[in-house]
C-alpha positions as CSV (number, residue, x, y, z in Angstrom):
1,M,5.2,-1.1,-19.7
2,W,6.5,2.4,-19.3
3,V,3.8,4.8,-18.3
4,A,3.6,7.8,-20.6
5,M,3.6,11.1,-18.8
6,T,1.0,13.6,-19.7
7,L,2.0,17.3,-20.4
8,Q,0.5,18.1,-17.0
9,A,2.7,15.6,-15.3
10,Q,5.8,16.8,-17.1
11,E,5.1,20.4,-16.1
12,A,4.7,19.2,-12.5
13,V,8.0,17.4,-12.6
14,H,9.7,20.5,-14.0
15,E,8.2,22.6,-11.2
16,A,9.3,20.1,-8.6
17,A,12.9,20.3,-9.8
18,Q,12.8,24.1,-9.3
19,E,11.4,24.0,-5.8
20,P,12.6,22.8,-2.4
21,A,12.3,19.0,-1.9
22,Q,9.6,19.3,0.7
23,K,6.7,21.6,0.5
24,P,4.1,22.0,3.3
25,A,1.4,19.6,2.5
26,Q,-2.1,21.1,1.9
27,K,-5.1,19.0,2.9
28,P,-7.0,18.0,-0.3
29,A,-10.2,19.9,-0.7
30,H,-11.8,16.9,-2.3
31,H,-12.1,14.5,0.6
32,G,-14.7,14.6,3.3
33,P,-14.3,14.7,7.1
34,I,-12.0,12.1,8.5
35,N,-13.6,9.7,11.1
36,E,-10.9,10.3,13.8
37,V,-12.1,7.4,16.0
38,Q,-11.8,4.9,13.1
39,E,-8.5,6.4,11.9
40,Q,-7.0,6.2,15.4
41,S,-8.2,2.7,16.0
42,H,-6.7,1.6,12.7
43,T,-3.4,3.4,13.5
44,D,-3.2,1.7,16.9
45,A,-3.8,-1.7,15.4
46,I,-1.1,-1.2,12.7
47,R,1.3,0.1,15.4
48,L,0.7,-3.0,17.5
49,H,1.4,-5.4,14.7
50,K,4.3,-3.5,13.4
51,T,5.8,-3.5,16.9
52,R,5.3,-7.2,17.2
53,R,7.0,-7.8,13.9
54,F,9.9,-5.6,15.0
55,N,10.2,-7.3,18.4
56,A,10.2,-10.7,16.8
57,N,13.8,-9.9,15.9
58,L,13.4,-11.4,12.4
59,P,16.3,-10.8,10.0
60,A,15.9,-7.5,8.3
61,T,18.4,-7.9,5.5
62,T,17.3,-9.1,2.1
63,S,19.7,-12.1,2.1
64,A,18.5,-13.1,5.6
65,L,14.9,-12.8,4.6
66,S,15.5,-14.9,1.5
67,A,17.2,-17.6,3.6
68,Q,14.2,-17.9,5.9
69,S,11.4,-17.3,3.3
70,T,10.4,-21.0,3.1
71,H,9.4,-21.2,6.8
72,A,8.5,-17.7,7.7
73,C,4.7,-17.9,6.9
74,P,3.7,-15.2,9.5
75,Y,5.7,-12.4,7.8
76,E,5.8,-13.3,4.1
77,S,4.3,-9.9,3.3
78,D,7.8,-8.4,3.6
79,I,9.1,-9.1,0.1
80,A,12.7,-10.2,0.1
81,K,13.1,-10.5,-3.7
82,K,14.8,-7.6,-5.4
83,P,12.4,-5.3,-7.3
84,P,12.8,-4.1,-10.9
85,F,15.2,-1.1,-10.8
86,K,13.5,2.3,-10.5
87,T,10.1,0.8,-10.9
88,V,7.3,1.5,-8.4
89,S,3.8,0.1,-8.0
90,L,1.4,2.1,-5.9
91,T,-0.9,0.0,-3.7
92,F,-3.7,1.3,-1.5
93,D,-5.2,-0.7,1.4
94,D,-8.4,-0.5,3.4
95,G,-10.9,1.1,1.0
96,P,-13.2,1.8,-0.4
97,S,-13.9,5.0,1.5
98,P,-16.2,7.9,0.3
99,A,-14.4,10.9,-1.1
100,R,-11.0,9.5,-0.2
101,T,-11.1,6.7,-2.9
102,E,-12.3,9.3,-5.4
103,F,-9.6,11.7,-4.4
104,V,-6.9,9.0,-4.9
105,L,-8.4,8.1,-8.3
106,S,-8.3,11.7,-9.4
107,I,-4.6,12.1,-8.5
108,L,-3.7,8.8,-10.4
109,E,-5.7,10.0,-13.4
110,K,-4.0,13.3,-13.4
111,Y,-0.6,11.7,-13.8
112,N,-1.7,8.7,-15.9
113,I,-0.5,6.3,-13.2
114,P,-2.1,2.8,-12.4
115,G,-2.8,1.7,-8.9
116,A,-3.9,-1.4,-7.0
117,F,-6.7,-1.1,-4.5
118,F,-6.9,-3.8,-1.9
119,L,-10.5,-3.5,-0.7
120,I,-12.2,-4.7,2.5
121,G,-15.2,-6.8,1.5
122,Q,-17.7,-5.2,3.9
123,S,-16.7,-1.7,2.8
124,A,-17.1,-2.7,-0.8
125,K,-20.6,-4.0,-0.1
126,K,-21.4,-0.7,1.6
127,H,-20.0,1.4,-1.2
128,P,-20.4,-0.5,-4.5
129,E,-20.4,2.8,-6.5
130,L,-16.8,3.4,-5.5
131,V,-15.8,-0.1,-6.4
132,R,-17.4,0.5,-9.8
133,K,-15.4,3.7,-10.3
134,I,-12.2,1.8,-9.7
135,A,-13.2,-1.0,-12.0
136,F,-14.6,1.0,-14.8
137,S,-11.5,3.2,-15.0
138,G,-9.9,0.3,-16.9
139,R,-6.6,1.3,-15.4
140,H,-6.5,0.0,-11.8
141,L,-6.4,-3.4,-10.1
142,I,-8.9,-4.5,-7.5
143,G,-7.6,-6.9,-4.8
144,N,-9.1,-8.8,-1.9
145,H,-8.1,-7.6,1.5
146,S,-10.4,-9.9,3.5
147,W,-14.0,-9.3,4.6
148,E,-13.5,-7.5,8.0
149,H,-9.8,-6.8,8.1
150,P,-9.0,-9.1,11.1
151,N,-5.6,-10.2,12.3
152,F,-5.1,-13.6,10.7
153,H,-2.7,-14.5,13.5
154,G,-5.6,-14.2,16.0
155,I,-8.4,-16.2,14.2
156,D,-8.7,-19.9,13.5
157,V,-8.2,-21.4,10.0
158,E,-11.9,-21.7,9.3
159,Q,-12.4,-18.0,10.0
160,Q,-9.5,-17.1,7.9
161,Q,-10.9,-19.0,4.9
162,A,-14.3,-17.4,5.4
163,E,-12.7,-14.0,5.4
164,I,-11.1,-14.7,2.0
165,A,-14.1,-16.4,0.5
166,Q,-16.7,-13.9,1.6
167,A,-14.7,-11.0,0.3
168,E,-14.1,-12.8,-3.0
169,Q,-17.8,-13.3,-3.4
170,E,-18.3,-9.5,-3.1
171,M,-15.6,-8.6,-5.5
172,R,-16.5,-11.2,-8.2
173,A,-19.0,-8.8,-9.7
174,Y,-16.2,-6.3,-10.5
175,T,-13.1,-8.3,-11.3
176,E,-12.0,-11.8,-12.3
177,E,-8.4,-11.0,-11.1
178,K,-7.4,-12.8,-8.0
179,Y,-4.9,-10.9,-5.8
180,F,-4.9,-11.0,-2.0
181,R,-3.1,-8.9,0.6
182,Y,-3.2,-9.9,4.3
183,P,-4.5,-7.5,6.8
184,Y,-1.5,-6.0,8.7
185,G,0.6,-8.3,6.5
186,N,0.1,-11.1,8.9
187,S,0.0,-14.3,6.8
188,T,-0.4,-17.9,7.9
189,C,0.8,-21.1,6.3
190,E,-2.7,-22.5,6.2
191,S,-4.2,-19.5,4.4
192,N,-1.2,-19.3,2.0
193,A,-2.1,-22.9,0.9
194,F,-5.8,-22.1,0.7
195,L,-5.2,-19.0,-1.4
196,R,-3.0,-20.9,-3.8
197,Q,-5.6,-23.5,-4.1
198,M,-8.1,-20.8,-5.1
199,D,-5.6,-19.5,-7.7
200,Y,-4.7,-16.3,-5.8
201,K,-1.5,-14.4,-6.0
202,I,-0.4,-13.1,-2.6
203,V,0.8,-9.5,-2.7
204,G,3.1,-8.1,-0.1
205,W,5.4,-5.0,-0.3
206,H,9.0,-4.0,-0.8
207,V,8.5,-0.7,1.0
208,D,6.0,0.1,3.8
209,S,5.5,3.9,3.6
210,C,4.3,3.9,7.3
211,D,1.9,6.7,6.2
212,W,-0.1,5.9,9.4
213,A,2.9,6.8,11.6
214,F,3.3,10.4,10.5
215,D,0.9,12.6,12.6
216,K,-1.1,15.6,11.6
217,T,1.9,17.8,12.2
218,G,3.9,15.7,9.7
219,R,6.2,14.2,12.4
220,V,6.8,10.6,13.5
221,S,7.3,9.6,17.1
222,E,10.6,8.1,18.3
223,H,8.9,4.7,18.8
224,D,7.3,4.7,15.4
225,A,10.5,5.9,13.8
226,Q,12.3,2.9,15.2
227,I,9.8,0.3,14.0
228,C,9.4,2.0,10.6
229,E,13.1,2.6,10.2
230,V,12.7,6.3,9.6
231,K,16.1,8.0,9.6
232,P,16.6,11.0,12.0
233,H,16.8,13.5,9.1
234,N,13.4,12.3,7.9
235,L,11.5,12.5,11.1
236,S,9.4,15.4,9.7
237,S,9.2,14.3,6.1
238,F,7.0,11.5,4.9
239,I,8.0,12.2,1.3
240,N,11.8,12.1,2.0
241,H,11.4,8.9,4.1
242,T,9.4,7.1,1.4
243,T,11.7,8.3,-1.4
244,D,14.8,7.3,0.5
245,A,13.3,3.8,1.3
246,L,12.4,3.3,-2.4
247,N,15.9,4.4,-3.5
248,E,17.5,2.0,-1.0
249,R,15.4,-0.9,-2.4
250,G,15.9,0.3,-6.0
251,G,12.1,0.6,-6.4
252,G,9.3,-1.9,-5.4
253,I,5.7,-2.3,-4.4
254,L,4.8,0.5,-2.1
255,L,2.2,0.1,0.7
256,L,-0.1,3.0,1.3
257,H,-3.5,3.4,3.1
258,E,-6.2,5.4,1.5
259,I,-8.0,6.0,4.8
260,H,-5.2,8.0,6.4
261,P,-5.1,11.8,5.8
262,N,-1.3,11.8,5.4
263,T,-1.6,9.6,2.3
264,L,-4.2,12.0,0.8
265,M,-2.2,15.1,1.6
266,Q,1.2,13.7,0.4
267,L,0.2,11.5,-2.6
268,E,0.5,14.1,-5.3
269,P,3.9,15.6,-4.1
270,L,5.2,12.1,-3.6
271,I,4.3,11.1,-7.2
272,V,5.9,14.4,-8.5
273,R,9.1,13.7,-6.5
274,L,9.4,10.1,-7.7
275,L,8.8,11.1,-11.3
276,A,11.5,13.8,-10.9
277,E,13.9,11.1,-9.6
278,G,13.4,9.0,-12.7
279,F,11.0,6.3,-11.3
280,R,8.4,4.7,-13.5
281,F,5.1,3.5,-12.4
282,V,3.5,0.1,-13.3
283,R,0.6,-1.9,-12.1
284,V,1.3,-4.5,-9.5
285,D,0.3,-7.3,-11.8
286,S,2.7,-6.2,-14.5
287,E,5.4,-8.6,-15.7
288,A,8.0,-6.6,-13.9
289,F,6.6,-7.8,-10.5
290,H,5.7,-11.4,-11.3
291,A,8.7,-12.6,-9.4
292,S,7.7,-10.7,-6.3
293,M,4.3,-12.6,-6.0
294,N,3.8,-15.6,-3.8
């Protein structure tokens, strides 16, 4: 399915072609104050797990990942399969979150682009009105992102299954679709089997935007640049980093987090840039990405 561009989107793409590749990001006026403690805690947790993944010295090439895919349960969220060319699926983790979810929805609506929202069960229970907004749009997919967002590598199998099942019970009122994404991408063989038993599709990503790693000044630290594979010339540009990564893969499922300010500030210019470079946007459950699901 090719997504038709609205006249507004076409004008934005034209403007982008006439302007420098990177414009200073403006903080969206639509989202409320950021809980800095929550944001920093989440960033620290992602950094920890990303560093562990990096230090595990697992093969980074597509061919090497494919060769080990049958026995690499802990890191199956890194999709080795080649994505459909110039095709992107936007996925947003860790919502719903007041004002921020609504802001993301408004940008996607403006450009007629579908998204997938992998929601934390307890947050969905706290903000059912936001889940309804996603569901009633008729455009977006709602996915299960566990109940409390724990590290599945650090809890026992019974707890893992409870995290999946409790979140499913909360989401059931809004969607019959069954798509699951592991917190931090940390999968386990036992939960993989449990999810398949429950008819879930497991959704990873081809490209991790590392939106959490770019700080309020728009820069990424030397350590985070290494674990996120940010090239030296992109240290101050989230948009250039993400666009380069998607071009290198040829497209793919893109991991974003709606709770991080950088995602909110850069989402619209990123979409405009990708449209200008000829990418199309489809929902993650489209036929184009069937081969990328576990």
